[in-house]
GUSEMAR-413166 format. One line per 10 residues: number of its first residue (from 0); for each residue x, y, z of C-alpha. Coordinates in pm, 1 decimal, padded with zeros to 6 digits. Layout:
<atoms>
NUM = X:Y:Z | ...
</atoms>
This chain:
<atoms>
0 = -00033.1:-00003.9:-00004.9 | 00122.9:00356.2:-00097.4 | 00209.4:00594.3:00173.6 | 00123.2:00927.1:00240.6 | 00227.5:01168.1:00491.8 | 00031.2:01443.0:00610.1 | 00222.9:01754.2:00754.2 | 00018.7:02038.3:00942.5 | 00137.0:02242.7:01219.0 | -00262.3:02243.4:01348.5
10 = -00471.5:02045.1:01544.5 | -00581.8:01757.2:01295.8 | -00917.2:01707.4:01498.1 | -00981.4:02083.7:01481.8 | -00868.8:02202.4:01149.2 | -01144.1:02152.7:00893.6 | -00949.0:02141.2:00568.4 | -00681.0:01903.7:00690.8 | -00908.9:01677.2:00851.6 | -01096.7:01663.9:00532.6
20 = -00791.3:01567.9:00354.3 | -00733.9:01260.1:00604.3 | -01060.1:01111.4:00596.6 | -01055.7:01147.7:00203.2 | -00707.5:00949.4:00224.3 | -00761.1:00679.2:00513.9 | -00875.8:00339.8:00366.8 | -00686.5:00410.7:00049.2 | -00326.8:00440.8:00155.3 | -00129.7:00416.0:00456.4
30 = -00188.3:00741.0:00606.3 | 00080.4:00926.6:00861.3 | -00026.3:01246.2:00994.0 | 00196.8:01487.4:01159.2 | 00042.8:01809.6:01360.1 | -00034.5:01964.9:01691.0 | -00357.7:01736.2:01809.0 | -00462.5:01384.5:01692.6 | -00757.8:01358.0:01433.7 | -00874.8:01049.0:01600.5
40 = -00934.6:00907.8:01266.7 | -00912.3:00516.4:01221.2 | -00683.8:00438.3:00933.0 | -00450.9:00736.6:01043.4 | -00132.5:00670.2:01202.9 | -00073.6:00991.3:01426.4 | 00284.1:01165.7:01494.0 | 00241.1:01398.7:01752.0 | 00440.1:01768.9:01727.5 | 00472.4:02001.3:02044.8
50 = 00408.5:02345.2:01955.4 | 00675.5:02567.8:02183.5 | 00593.6:02872.7:02376.8 | 00549.9:03158.2:02112.7 | 00842.1:03409.2:02218.4 | 00728.4:03588.7:01905.8 | 01053.7:03831.8:01831.9 | 01200.1:03825.0:02197.9 | 01463.1:03591.1:02076.0 | 01715.3:03866.6:01940.7
60 = 01894.1:03644.2:01724.7 | 01572.7:03518.1:01548.8 | 01466.2:03856.5:01522.4 | 01819.6:03972.5:01384.1 | 01770.6:03664.3:01139.1 | 01467.3:03840.4:01011.7 | 01564.6:04198.2:00951.1 | 01878.9:04044.0:00818.1 | 01704.5:03840.8:00562.3 | 01849.0:03533.5:00656.3
70 = 01536.4:03356.1:00625.6 | 01689.0:02993.8:00576.3 | 01880.9:02994.6:00918.9 | 01565.1:03159.2:01074.9 | 01390.9:02904.8:00911.2 | 01577.0:02578.5:01008.3 | 01652.6:02671.9:01380.2 | 01263.6:02691.8:01476.9 | 01235.6:02440.7:01738.2 | 00924.1:02289.0:01551.0
80 = 01085.3:02229.4:01192.4 | 01365.9:02043.6:01380.3 | 01149.3:01831.9:01603.1 | 00959.3:01748.7:01324.7 | 01265.2:01658.0:01090.6 | 01364.4:01455.9:01368.4 | 01045.4:01264.8:01434.9 | 00993.9:01212.4:01052.1 | 01344.3:01136.1:00976.7 | 01276.0:00766.8:00979.2
90 = 00910.3:00767.1:00779.7 | 00965.9:00672.5:00367.6 | 00626.3:00810.2:00186.5 | 00539.4:00812.8:-00153.7 | 00343.8:01145.9:-00137.4 | 00386.2:01434.4:00107.9 | 00119.4:01665.2:00154.9 | 00238.2:01965.2:00292.9 | 00000.3:02219.9:00480.9 | 00066.1:02591.1:00478.6
100 = 00411.1:02739.9:00341.3 | 00590.3:02687.2:00674.9 | 00566.6:02288.9:00614.6 | 00698.5:02296.8:00239.6 | 01069.0:02314.3:00269.5 | 01051.0:02079.3:00534.7 | 00857.7:01806.6:00308.5 | 01083.7:01882.9:00044.8 | 01413.9:01778.3:00285.6 | 01219.4:01464.1:00399.9
110 = 01098.8:01395.6:00049.2 | 01358.1:01161.6:-00048.8 | 01217.5:01086.3:-00402.2 | 00856.1:01114.9:-00295.3 | 00599.8:01354.3:-00462.5 | 00501.1:01694.5:-00322.2 | 00150.0:01803.6:-00311.5 | 00122.5:02145.9:-00115.5 | -00161.0:02312.8:-00025.7 | -00111.6:02650.9:00029.0
120 = -00456.3:02719.2:00179.1 | -00454.4:03131.3:00235.2 | -00175.8:03337.9:00068.0 | 00073.0:03335.4:00303.8 | 00287.8:03641.5:00222.9 | 00047.1:03933.1:00317.4 | -00156.2:03729.1:00565.1 | -00191.4:03977.3:00818.8 | -00027.3:04260.7:00625.5 | -00263.8:04499.2:00875.9
130 = -00020.3:04472.3:01122.6 | 00316.0:04654.2:01125.2 | 00541.2:04373.3:01290.7 | 00424.4:04138.5:01010.1 | 00520.6:04347.7:00754.3 | 00826.1:04447.0:00893.2 | 00941.2:04084.0:00956.2 | 00702.6:03776.3:00832.1 | 00593.8:03931.7:00528.1 | 00950.1:03910.3:00340.4
140 = 00987.8:03575.3:00505.1 | 00658.3:03429.7:00348.8 | 00749.5:03577.6:-00014.8 | 01083.6:03431.2:00017.1 | 00965.6:03065.1:00101.9 | 00687.9:03131.7:-00131.5 | 00937.9:03207.6:-00414.1 | 01208.1:02960.5:-00316.8 | 01010.9:02617.0:-00284.9 | 00651.6:02641.8:-00433.7
150 = 00803.1:02613.4:-00768.2 | 00959.8:02261.2:-00680.0 | 00637.8:02098.6:-00565.1 | 00467.8:01860.0:-00806.2 | 00122.0:02005.3:-00728.6 | -00029.5:02322.0:-00554.2 | -00369.0:02367.4:-00437.7 | -00500.2:02650.8:-00243.2 | -00886.8:02773.2:-00146.5 | -01004.4:03031.9:-00420.7
160 = -00920.4:03180.2:-00770.7 | -00831.8:03476.5:-00651.0 | -00529.0:03354.2:-00435.9 | -00436.4:03109.6:-00714.5 | -00384.8:03430.2:-00917.5 | -00180.9:03586.5:-00662.7 | 00060.1:03304.4:-00624.1 | 00063.0:03234.6:-00990.1 | 00180.2:03613.5:-01030.2 | 00450.2:03565.9:-00749.0
170 = 00606.8:03227.5:-00827.4 | 00456.7:03123.9:-01192.2 | 00289.3:02851.1:-01041.9 | -00077.5:02735.8:-01066.8 | -00261.1:02639.9:-00801.6 | -00569.7:02356.7:-00838.7 | -00844.9:02550.3:-00647.3 | -01004.9:02327.7:-00390.4 | -01270.6:02551.1:-00156.7 | -01320.1:02490.8:00204.5
180 = -01639.7:02355.6:00153.8 | -01750.1:02092.0:00398.2 | -01905.8:01742.8:00396.3 | -02274.9:01690.9:00219.4 | -02521.2:01712.9:00456.5 | -02879.8:01565.0:00446.9 | -03102.1:01863.4:00581.8 | -03413.6:02038.0:00432.8 | -03446.7:02449.5:00493.7 | -03654.0:02509.2:00855.8
190 = -03917.2:02755.0:00712.6 | -03948.9:03117.6:00834.4 | -04296.3:03229.3:00928.1 | -04350.9:03595.5:00985.2 | -04489.5:03702.1:01334.0 | -04416.2:03342.0:01488.7 | -04074.1:03431.5:01587.8 | -03794.2:03690.4:01528.7 | -03565.0:03632.8:01235.0 | -03277.5:03440.1:01382.0
200 = -02946.1:03563.6:01221.7 | -02602.5:03338.9:01316.0 | -02230.5:03406.6:01317.9 | -01993.5:03115.8:01408.3 | -01646.3:03088.8:01439.0 | -01313.5:03262.0:01587.5 | -01313.9:03564.1:01721.6 | -01001.9:03749.7:01605.4 | -00979.9:04091.8:01673.2 | -00888.7:04185.8:01285.5
210 = -01210.6:04016.5:01187.8 | -01388.6:04281.0:01379.1 | -01683.6:04107.1:01454.0 | -01818.7:04427.1:01656.3 | -01947.6:04563.5:01303.5 | -02240.2:04307.6:01313.4 | -02318.4:04416.4:01662.5 | -02358.6:04757.1:01532.4 | -02559.6:04661.2:01256.4 | -02824.8:04544.5:01476.6
220 = -02871.6:04914.0:01557.1 | -02984.9:04962.3:01229.3 | -03236.4:04658.5:01221.0 | -03592.6:04634.7:01260.0 | -03741.8:04499.4:01572.0 | -03762.3:04154.5:01385.9 | -03387.4:04028.9:01381.7 | -03201.6:03858.1:01658.3 | -02830.9:03774.1:01645.4 | -02654.2:03462.2:01812.6
230 = -02293.8:03416.3:01824.8 | -02108.7:03067.8:01808.9 | -01757.5:03195.5:01888.5 | -01450.3:02937.8:01980.9 | -01246.4:02971.7:02314.0 | -00962.4:03227.2:02218.3 | -00898.3:03618.4:02248.4 | -01054.3:03652.8:02572.5 | -01009.9:04028.6:02620.3 | -01192.0:04053.5:02269.6
240 = -01466.9:03843.8:02355.7 | -01528.5:04041.5:02690.9 | -01550.2:04353.6:02484.0 | -01796.9:04199.2:02242.5 | -02017.7:04061.4:02495.9 | -02027.2:04422.6:02668.7 | -02105.3:04578.6:02334.3 | -02392.4:04301.6:02281.8 | -02578.6:04429.3:02623.8 | -02914.3:04578.5:02583.1
250 = -02928.7:04434.1:02198.1 | -03093.7:04149.5:02097.0 | -02749.9:03930.3:02063.6 | -02703.5:03609.5:02302.4 | -02331.6:03429.3:02305.7 | -02373.5:03042.7:02235.8 | -02124.3:02718.4:02330.9 | -01962.9:02646.6:02020.4 | -02009.5:02318.7:01820.4 | -01815.3:02021.2:01735.4
260 = -01679.2:02089.4:01328.7 | -01889.6:01778.7:01209.2 | -02212.2:01903.0:01371.3 | -02227.5:02269.6:01237.5 | -02443.6:02268.3:00967.2 | -02728.8:02023.7:01165.0 | -02700.8:02287.1:01432.6 | -02724.6:02591.0:01207.8 | -03041.2:02456.9:01050.7 | -03263.2:02607.5:01294.8
270 = -03147.1:02947.2:01213.4 | -03241.4:03188.4:00933.7 | -02987.8:03410.7:00776.8 | -02584.6:03325.1:00823.7 | -02397.6:03661.3:00883.5 | -02027.1:03741.3:00780.5 | -01930.6:04074.2:00756.1 | -01553.8:04098.3:00653.9 | -01389.3:04454.5:00672.2 | -01112.1:04403.4:00378.8
280 = -00824.9:04517.4:00642.7 | -00548.7:04299.2:00471.5 | -00521.4:04076.0:00143.9 | -00622.6:03744.0:00295.8 | -00934.4:03899.7:00414.5 | -01016.7:04063.5:00110.1 | -01032.4:03732.9:-00109.3 | -01143.2:03507.4:00179.3 | -01373.7:03249.1:00112.8 | -01378.6:03107.2:00446.5
290 = -01544.8:02752.9:00594.9 | -01839.0:02934.1:00732.6 | -01968.5:03042.2:00395.3 | -02033.8:02714.4:00292.2 | -02102.6:02595.6:00626.5 | -02429.9:02834.8:00618.4 | -02506.2:02696.6:00286.5 | -02490.3:02340.4:00387.5 | -02697.2:02420.5:00691.9 | -02987.4:02566.6:00426.2
300 = -02981.2:02918.8:00523.5 | -02954.9:03239.3:00377.1 | -02664.1:03397.8:00378.8 | -02596.2:03804.9:00438.8 | -02217.9:03916.7:00385.0 | -02052.6:04216.0:00287.9 | -01918.7:04292.4:-00073.5 | -01632.2:04042.6:-00045.5 | -01531.3:03926.7:-00391.7 | -01516.6:03556.1:-00359.9
310 = -01764.3:03540.2:-00114.6 | -01987.5:03725.0:-00336.3 | -01918.5:03561.3:-00601.9 | -02048.3:03204.4:-00444.8 | -02363.7:03403.9:-00318.8 | -02443.0:03577.6:-00684.6 | -02393.7:03196.5:-00847.7 | -02597.7:03027.6:-00600.0 | -02875.1:03305.2:-00559.7 | -02902.9:03234.5:-00158.8
320 = -02812.2:03607.7:-00008.5 | -02785.0:03947.1:00005.0 | -02471.0:04099.1:-00044.1 | -02429.2:04483.5:00089.7 | -02261.9:04750.9:-00149.8 | -01987.2:04818.2:00119.0 | -01903.3:04718.4:00477.9 | -02066.4:04939.0:00669.2 | -02276.9:04776.2:00918.0 | -02605.6:05000.2:00833.2
330 = -02591.2:04907.0:00448.8 | -02614.2:04510.9:00525.9 | -02882.4:04649.1:00771.1 | -03077.6:04779.9:00464.4 | -03039.6:04486.5:00307.9 | -03157.5:04260.4:00593.3 | -03444.8:04494.6:00619.8 | -03585.6:04434.5:00307.9 | -03647.0:04060.0:00325.0 | -03964.0:03910.8:00411.5
340 = -04110.2:03570.9:00485.4 | -04077.2:03471.7:00105.7 | -03776.7:03625.7:00039.4 | -03580.8:03449.2:00327.4 | -03737.0:03090.6:00247.4 | -03665.3:03135.4:-00105.1 | -03275.1:03239.8:-00035.9 | -03302.5:02914.4:00193.4 | -03465.0:02720.6:-00074.0 | -03129.2:02863.6:-00331.4
350 = -02904.9:02701.8:-00056.8 | -03039.7:02405.4:-00040.5 | -03061.8:02377.2:-00441.9 | -02688.9:02458.8:-00402.2 | -02553.1:02215.9:-00131.7 | -02469.9:01911.4:-00309.0 | -02268.6:02136.0:-00557.5 | -02113.5:02315.1:-00255.6 | -02002.3:02060.6:-00070.9 | -01700.0:01864.9:00010.4
360 = -01815.0:01581.5:-00244.4 | -01705.0:01808.0:-00541.7 | -01389.7:01854.0:-00408.3 | -01300.8:01508.7:-00289.4 | -01260.5:01352.9:-00661.2 | -01029.5:01630.3:-00737.9 | -00820.5:01594.4:-00479.8 | -00785.5:01203.1:-00493.1 | -00705.4:01252.3:-00844.0 | -00401.4:01475.6:-00810.0
370 = -00274.3:01235.8:-00527.8 | -00348.0:00918.8:-00769.6 | -00159.8:01142.1:-01049.2 | 00128.1:01192.3:-00865.3 | 00155.1:00821.4:-00754.7 | 00181.7:00748.0:-01110.5 | 00457.4:01010.9:-01169.9 | 00634.6:00889.4:-00890.4 | 00990.4:00895.8:-00854.5 | 01175.7:00610.9:-00706.4
380 = 01191.7:00612.4:-00325.9 | 01526.7:00562.6:-00165.9 | 01554.3:00257.7:00037.9
</atoms>
């Protein structure tokens, strides 16, 4: 049986994209997964990696390496890289799946004739360009890693067309698009009946301060009395979460406990409209095409978003939501205020009609086809 080694510096149980990769591969190949959390999947051999304490730039020598553009030296001195290299030194794989640019140089060193599939996920060089320290230290690092190593990958994937275009401009390599769509759920839309209850808005995810979730709280000030908003936020950034909870007081907003990844669409199905107003404060946010959009659709909800181009394209094609003309909270509220019972139920029905096409079922054969092609082109692996 051929061996596929998957490397990701994330929790393999909680990272939806990587977890799908593992589930697609399990049972077809011998799968070895190295990461920061056990995926707990049958047919997957787990290699535990330990994330070191985040010291940021307090390591003066590491900071000097970045300032002086000694990117190779900086990368290979990182304890997580050295640890992974040691733990995987004896693994002989036929294909290595490297998730995110930070694992690609490592995958190349471990390859020993194996083919490499690089999943870029988002656009690494400008990931958090709204932060000065990122622009000063890490943007040049990520850019250098991309330019040096991506052309040596045997295949590449990313999450949307806009990001594929950006990588092609930077490296000359064209990525295959595999969206962040979740598994198909056999659900039906829950009809909204005007006057029977408030219109239920919902948002779920990680409360990153840069996502400015407070804009969705401010949006409530411009909505009529028919609407309520529920947040399902994953633990993290406690100070920011407290700020959001303080802002939400005296507004029709509640915070609910988070729900396991695989159970999300079924839980969200009880709501009416999934909301995500993502101000484009950086390149990644401008071209975001996140899990949650597809989870809204899989839950058979109507969708309400700002004019984020990649999300807007999906919503327009599916006809499943409203798109504000700009990112002002009042603008999205105006779109929502125009919705009545018939419009909400029609948008839910459109999500239902697109649920199969916009699920992981559409991505799985593309992904497995890439793996099969790489195995067919496999170089001889050293003994």
